[in-house]
C-alpha positions in Angstrom: -0.1 0.1 0.1 1.1 3.6 -1.0 1.4 5.4 2.3 -1.2 8.6 2.2 0.0 11.5 4.0 -3.5 12.5 6.2 -3.4 8.9 7.5 -1.6 9.9 10.7 -3.7 13.0 11.0 -7.1 10.9 10.7 -5.7 8.5 13.3 -4.3 11.2 15.6 -8.1 12.4 15.9 -10.1 9.4 16.4 -12.0 9.2 19.6 -12.1 13.1 20.2 -16.2 13.5 20.1 -15.9 14.3 16.3 -17.3 13.0 13.4 -14.4 12.6 10.6 -15.5 13.6 6.8 -13.4 12.0 4.2 -13.9 13.6 1.1 -12.4 12.9 -2.5 -13.4 11.6 -6.0 -14.6 7.9 -6.5 -12.0 5.4 -7.1 -9.2 8.0 -5.2 -8.1 5.5 -2.6 -10.8 6.6 0.7 -11.7 2.8 0.8 -8.2 1.5 1.0 -6.8 4.5 3.5 -9.8 3.7 5.9 -9.4 0.1 6.0 -5.6 0.6 6.9 -6.9 3.1 9.7 -9.6 0.2 10.9 -6.9 -2.2 10.7 -4.7 -0.3 12.7 -7.1 0.7 15.5 -7.9 -1.9 18.4 -11.5 -1.0 18.6 -14.5 -3.0 17.2 -15.5 -1.9 13.8 -18.3 -1.7 11.3 -18.0 -0.8 7.7 -21.6 0.2 5.9 -21.5 1.2 2.1 -24.3 3.6 1.2 -23.9 2.6 -2.6 -25.7 -0.6 -1.3 -29.4 -0.2 -1.6 -30.5 -2.1 1.5 -27.3 -0.4 3.8 -29.0 3.0 2.6 -32.3 2.1 3.1 -31.7 1.0 6.6 -30.0 4.0 7.4 -32.4 6.3 6.3 -35.4 4.4 8.3 -33.6 4.6 11.4 -34.7 7.7 12.6 -33.7 8.1 16.3 -30.3 7.4 17.9 -31.4 4.1 19.5 -32.3 2.8 15.8 -29.0 4.0 14.7 -27.0 2.1 17.5 -28.9 -1.0 16.9 -27.3 -0.9 13.4 -24.0 -0.3 14.7 -24.2 -3.3 17.3 -21.0 -3.1 19.6 -19.0 -1.3 16.9 -16.9 1.5 18.4 -15.5 2.5 15.0 -18.1 3.0 12.2 -17.3 3.7 8.7 -20.4 5.1 6.4 -19.0 5.0 3.0 -20.7 7.4 0.3 -22.5 9.0 3.1 -24.0 11.7 1.0 -26.5 9.0 -0.6 -28.2 8.9 2.7 -30.9 11.4 3.3 -30.6 13.3 6.4 -26.7 11.9 7.1 -25.8 15.1 9.1 -29.0 15.1 11.7 -28.2 11.5 11.9 -25.0 11.7 12.8 -25.4 14.4 15.0 -27.6 12.3 17.0 -25.2 9.5 17.5 -22.7 11.9 18.4 -24.5 13.7 21.0 -25.9 10.9 22.5 -23.0 8.1 22.5 -19.6 10.7 22.5 -17.4 7.4 23.1 -18.3 6.4 19.4 -16.1 7.4 16.3 -18.2 7.9 12.8 -15.8 8.3 9.9 -18.6 9.5 6.6 -16.6 9.4 3.3 -18.1 11.2 0.2 -17.2 11.4 -3.6 -19.4 14.8 -3.7 -18.3 17.9 -1.6 -21.5 19.4 -2.6 -23.9 16.7 -1.2 -22.0 15.3 2.0 -20.9 18.9 2.9 -24.5 20.3 2.4 -26.0 17.7 3.9 -23.7 17.8 7.1 -22.6 21.6 7.2 -25.4 22.8 9.6 -26.4 19.9 12.1 -22.6 18.9 12.7 -21.2 22.6 13.2 -18.6 22.5 15.5 -19.1 18.4 15.7 -16.6 17.5 12.6 -13.1 17.8 11.2 -12.9 17.4 7.1 -10.1 15.7 5.3 -9.7 15.9 1.6 -8.3 13.4 -0.1 -6.7 13.3 -3.8 -4.9 11.3 -6.4 -1.3 10.2 -5.1 1.1 12.9 -4.8 4.6 13.6 -6.0 5.6 13.5 -2.0 3.6 10.4 -1.5 5.2 8.4 -4.2 8.6 9.7 -3.2 8.0 8.0 0.0 7.1 5.0 -1.3 9.9 4.7 -3.9 12.4 7.2 -4.3 12.9 10.8 -5.7 15.2 9.2 -8.3 12.3 6.8 -9.5 9.9 9.5 -9.5 11.7 11.7 -11.5 12.6 9.2 -13.9 8.5 8.5 -14.0 7.6 12.0 -14.5 6.9 11.8 -18.1 4.3 8.5 -17.2 2.7 10.9 -14.5 2.4 13.7 -16.9 0.6 11.7 -19.3 -1.2 9.0 -17.1 -1.4 10.9 -13.9 -1.5 9.1 -10.4 -4.9 7.9 -9.5 -4.2 4.7 -7.4 -5.3 2.2 -9.4 -3.3 3.5 -12.7 -0.1 3.6 -10.4 -0.9 0.1 -9.2 -1.1 -1.3 -12.8 1.5 -0.3 -15.0 1.3 -1.3 -18.5 -2.7 -1.2 -18.3 -2.9 2.7 -17.8 -5.0 3.4 -20.7 -7.7 0.6 -19.7 -7.8 1.7 -16.3 -8.4 5.6 -17.0 -10.7 4.7 -19.6 -12.6 2.7 -16.9 -12.6 5.4 -14.3 -13.9 8.3 -16.9 -16.7 6.0 -18.5 -17.9 4.5 -15.1 -17.1 6.7 -12.0 -16.0 9.9 -13.1 -19.4 12.1 -12.8 -21.5 9.4 -11.3 -22.5 11.9 -8.5 -23.0 14.7 -11.0 -25.3 13.1 -13.1 -27.8 13.0 -10.0 -28.1 16.6 -9.5 -30.8 19.1 -10.6 -32.6 16.4 -13.4 -29.4 16.2 -15.4 -29.9 13.4 -17.4 -27.8 13.7 -20.5 -24.1 12.7 -20.0 -23.6 13.3 -23.4 -23.5 17.3 -22.5 -21.1 16.6 -19.8 -18.6 14.4 -22.1 -18.9 17.6 -24.8 -18.2 20.0 -21.6 -15.3 17.9 -20.5 -13.4 17.6 -23.9 -14.1 21.4 -24.4 -12.3 21.9 -21.3 -9.5 19.5 -21.5 -8.4 21.3 -24.8 -8.3 24.6 -23.0 -6.2 23.8 -20.1 -3.9 26.4 -19.0 -6.1 29.0 -21.5 -9.1 31.5 -19.9 -12.1 30.0 -20.4 -15.5 31.8 -21.5 -18.7 30.2 -20.4 -20.4 31.8 -23.7 -17.6 30.2 -25.7 -18.2 27.0 -24.2 -22.0 27.0 -24.7 -21.6 27.8 -28.0 -18.8 24.9 -28.7 -21.4 22.4 -27.2 -24.3 23.6 -28.7 -27.8 23.4 -27.4 -26.6 24.8 -24.1 -26.7 28.4 -22.6 -23.7 30.1 -20.5 -25.7 29.7 -17.3 -26.0 26.0 -17.7 -22.0 25.9 -18.2 -21.7 27.8 -15.0 -23.7 25.0 -13.5 -22.1 22.2 -14.9 -18.6 23.4 -14.3 -19.3 24.2 -10.6 -20.8 20.6 -9.9 -18.1 19.0 -11.8 -15.5 21.1 -9.4 -17.7 19.6 -6.4 -17.2 16.2 -8.0 -13.1 16.8 -7.8 -13.1 16.4 -11.8 -12.0 19.9 -12.5 -11.2 23.2 -10.4 -11.2 27.0 -11.4 -8.3 29.5 -11.2 -9.7 32.8 -10.7 -7.9 36.0 -12.1 -6.5 38.3 -9.6 -7.8 41.9 -10.3 -7.1 45.0 -7.5 -5.4 47.6 -9.0 -5.0 48.0 -12.9 -7.6 49.3 -15.3 -6.5 47.0 -17.7 -6.4 43.5 -15.8 -8.7 40.9 -16.7 -11.2 41.0 -14.0 -13.6 37.9 -14.3 -11.4 35.8 -16.3 -10.6 31.6 -14.9 -8.6 29.0 -15.7 -9.8 25.5 -15.5 -7.5 22.8 -14.3 -8.0 19.0 -13.9 -7.0 17.2 -10.7 -5.4 14.4 -12.4 -3.4 14.7 -15.5 -4.8 11.2 -16.9 -8.3 12.1 -16.5 -7.8 14.7 -18.4 -5.7 13.2 -21.1 -8.5 10.0 -21.1 -11.2 12.6 -21.9 -9.5 13.7 -25.0 -8.2 10.0 -25.8 -4.8 11.0 -26.0 -2.1 9.2 -24.4 1.3 9.9 -26.9 4.4 10.0 -25.6 5.4 13.6 -25.0 7.8 13.8 -28.1 5.0 13.9 -30.2 2.3 16.5 -28.2 2.1 19.7 -29.1 0.6 20.3 -25.5 3.6 19.8 -23.4 3.4 23.1 -21.8 -0.4 22.7 -20.6 0.2 19.1 -19.2 3.4 20.6 -17.1 1.2 23.7 -16.0 -1.9 21.2 -15.0 0.7 18.8 -13.4 2.4 21.7 -11.2 -0.8 23.3 -9.8 -2.6 20.3 -9.1 0.4 18.9 -7.3 1.1 22.3 -5.5 -3.0 22.1 -4.5 -2.2 18.8 -2.7 0.9 19.8 -1.1 -0.8 23.2 0.2 -3.7 21.0 1.3 -1.9 18.1 3.3 -0.1 20.7 5.0 -2.4 23.1 5.6 -1.0 26.0 4.0 -4.0 28.0 3.6 -3.7 30.7 0.8 -5.6 32.6 -2.0 -4.7 31.5 -5.6 -5.0 33.4 -8.7 -3.4 33.8 -12.3 -2.8 37.2 -13.7 -3.3 39.0 -16.9 -3.7 42.3 -18.6 -5.3 43.0 -21.9 -2.0 44.0 -23.4 -0.8 40.3 -23.0 1.2 40.7 -19.7 0.7 37.6 -17.4 1.7 35.4 -14.4 0.9 31.5 -14.4 0.1 31.4 -10.6 -0.1 33.4 -7.9 -0.2 32.5 -3.9 -1.6 35.4 -1.7 -0.7 34.8 2.2 -1.7 37.9 4.4 -2.1 40.4 1.5 1.2 39.5 0.2 2.0 37.7 -3.1 3.9 35.1 -4.3 4.4 34.9 -8.1 5.3 31.8 -9.9 5.7 31.4 -13.8 6.0 27.6 -15.2 8.4 26.3 -18.2 8.6 23.5 -19.5 12.2 24.1 -20.8 14.4 26.9 -18.8 14.0 30.0 -20.2 15.0 33.7 -19.4 11.3 35.2 -19.0 10.7 37.8 -15.8 7.8 38.5 -13.9 6.0 41.4 -15.3 7.2 44.9 -14.1 3.4 46.0 -14.1 2.6 43.5 -11.5 5.5 44.0 -9.4 4.9 48.0 -9.2 1.2 47.5 -8.3 1.4 44.7 -5.7 3.2 43.5 -2.6 5.4 40.8 -4.0 7.4 38.5 -1.6 8.5 36.1 -4.0 8.8 35.3 -7.8 10.2 32.1 -9.4 10.3 30.5 -12.6 9.6 26.7 -11.9 10.9 24.5 -14.4 12.3 20.8 -15.0 15.4 21.9 -13.0 13.8 23.1 -9.5 10.0 21.8 -9.8 10.6 19.5 -6.7 10.8 22.8 -4.3 7.6 24.0 -5.8 5.5 20.8 -5.4 7.1 19.2 -2.6 10.2 19.7 -0.5 13.2 18.1 -2.6 
């Protein structure tokens, strides 16, 4: 098993009168991680999978703490997998934790929208949230070695780092196609009467082809056809909450010619992006190396910041006269500015940005120094 960074944090917070929420995409390794947690715990445990209809019905029919405890038996550590499937799950968890503080409940979900929506208000002050992502560069370095991961960089840029992909070398394409066809947006299709998977397919293809570029909801609507910009915006929001994509907004505060409402969209995993457009060509045969590199660096940085609790605002920056910066982090009002380059060059951060904002650090991230940006290597 590949060790996950947040495992120790989860184990450290067991039996502290809090419901633990573990959130992340389907097939991301939540089950594997929690089974390891259960194996390391000496208390009797119970696993309930709410994707199974009979389990879901039993949980929904249990309306009192007594009925829920009858379901749990004498287990002290209870995992409710895909808990967002259960109506009123937040209220049910509150009933249990309030009346039986000696129990530990861990609820998992592949939809941040549903699980957090159903649990936030009832569990205010009674929960801790953890987010799990595709396996990070740092986790792989701990599992193999820095040299091995440096040698496998092209593989990661093309196939990404879903656990099943990493554990099946030589069969990456088949695994990725199975994930994208069967699991990728299973939860999205349950929202708001979304019935046509073909619309989501077309939207994802359009987004995959624009990684690293600004996107326009109006232009996306025209590209897809038979859909308006408001619907595009709603679908993008749902795909983000299902951990398929995420938005990077534009920084705009000072200059009149700054792009003010722009956004870029990235994928949580390079392999998913490439599977969507069915392009697994080696880097030597691709014209999107820069986009793959940018998506990889930003997604890995996001994992690092999340796992290490580096709370910051993130942006890109561009003006109408084409001055631009790939990625910016803001801590306590000061900016840290990064440019991504597949090959080393002498590009500098635009003077207009430096003259208009408080910039603490600037860096060009390339093949020679990317380890320090995505980890501590």
